[in-house]
N, C-alpha and C positions, 0 to 999 in steps of 0.2 A: 675491449675498446668502448662496444657500446654500454657497458656496466661503467666505465670511466667516464662517461658522459652522464650516465644515469647518476652516479656519485657527485660528479661536479654539479648539476641543475641542483641538486638535494641541499649542498652547501651552499648553494646560493640564495636558495629561497628560505626567506627569513625566517617562516614560521616553524620549520627545522630544525631552529637555534635548539629545540627544545631537546632533541636528541644527541644522543652521542655519536662518534666515529662509526662505532660496529653497528648502533642504531640504523643508521644512513644507510651503512654498506647492505644490511639486510631489506632494506625500504629498495633500494636502488636492483638488489637482485630480484626480488619478487615483481618491482615494477614492467611499467613495457615502456620500451621509445615509439611514439607513435606520430607518422607524419601526417601535413594536411595539405591539401593544395588549396588556393585562393578559393573561397566562400564555400571550403567542404564545412558542415557541422560537426562541433566537437561535440554539444548534446543542445535540444532544444528545450524551448520553457515546457514545462508540466512531463518532463524526464526525469528517472531518478538514475542521478548517476552512481555510477558503484565504486567512486574515488574521486580522488582530485590529479588535476594536469600542473606542472612544474613547465612552465615556458621555457624550451632551450635555446629553440630561437625564431626568429618571424613575428608576426603582428597577429593578433586577437582581434576580433569585433565583439561585444557586449552590447545586448538590446533587452530591456526589461520585458515582460509579456506587455502587449498591448501598447508599448510607446511607438511613439515617430521616429524617424531618423535623428530628430533633435536631439534625443535623450541616447543616442550611440557613443559609447567612448571605445577606447581602444586600450589595449594591453599590449605593452610593447617592450618590458622590462624583464630581460633574463632572468629567469628565477621567481617570477611572480607566482603564487600561488590560486588558482580558480578554483575556486567551490572547494574552500578550506572546510568548511561545516559538510561536505560530502565524505568525509574520511571519516565522521562518526554517526551521523545520521541519515537514513533512508528517507529520503523524503523528496518529494517533485521542487525544482528547480523553476523560478520565476523568472529565467532569465533565459535568454539563447545566444549561446558561445560560437561563432563561426570564424575561420580563417581567413585575415585579409588578405595574405600571404603567403608564399610556401612556409609552413611553418612545422616544428619540430616542438612535441614535448614528453616527457616522460608522466606517465599515468602511475598514479600510487592507488593501488586498490585499497578498499575501506577495510578489507578483512583483514590484510596485511599490515596495516597501524595498528586495529582495534587488537591483533594478537598480541603485536608488542604492547600495548598499553595495559593488556591485560598480564602479562608477565613482569611487567615493569610499575612497579606503585610511584616512584619518582618520577617516571615520565609521565603518569596518570595525572600527576600533581600540576604538574609543568603545563600540561597539554590543557587542564581546566584554566590555570591561571593564566595562559597566555589565550586564551578563546574570551575568559571573563575581559581582558585588557581589551583586546578586539571588538568585542560586543560594548565596552565602554568606550571606545574611539567611536565606533558608527553612531550611539547613540549621542553622544556628545556632538556629531557634525549637524545629526538630526533637531537638535536643541536651538537652533533659530528660526527654523521652520515651524518648528511647534507653537513657538513665542508667536510669531507672524500668523498663523492661525489661529491661535486663540485669542488674536487682539482681535480679527473678523468677526470671531463670533459672541464678542461685546456689542 
């Protein structure tokens, strides 16, 4: 049952479309279902997460370090991947993630994901392409802000 929940969560997580069914099963087996009560900290700004979380149920809150409540946003879509970059990089995060409601996630450890990537050159290529696509999307979303700020400097 628990592994079924984990496999289903990975199937819903768009990022893990890069994996085949067997790779998702392996990650589900290596993963850990975690329960969070309201206001529980998933990780805080400055922490170095050891992997990423896939939201199974509930609502999470995300708040960038040093930001006020106005910059708080929620993550409520089942299958949302929280901190995808933590699957490949051991770097401190600039955001605090807490549970807004009773929540359940699948924690996917970096070491398990990296082991799969090292064993499968095809998966590694798909992971690089996916991350490049995600970064391009983020940068595209920031472009209007960059132009606005550049206009102020003139």
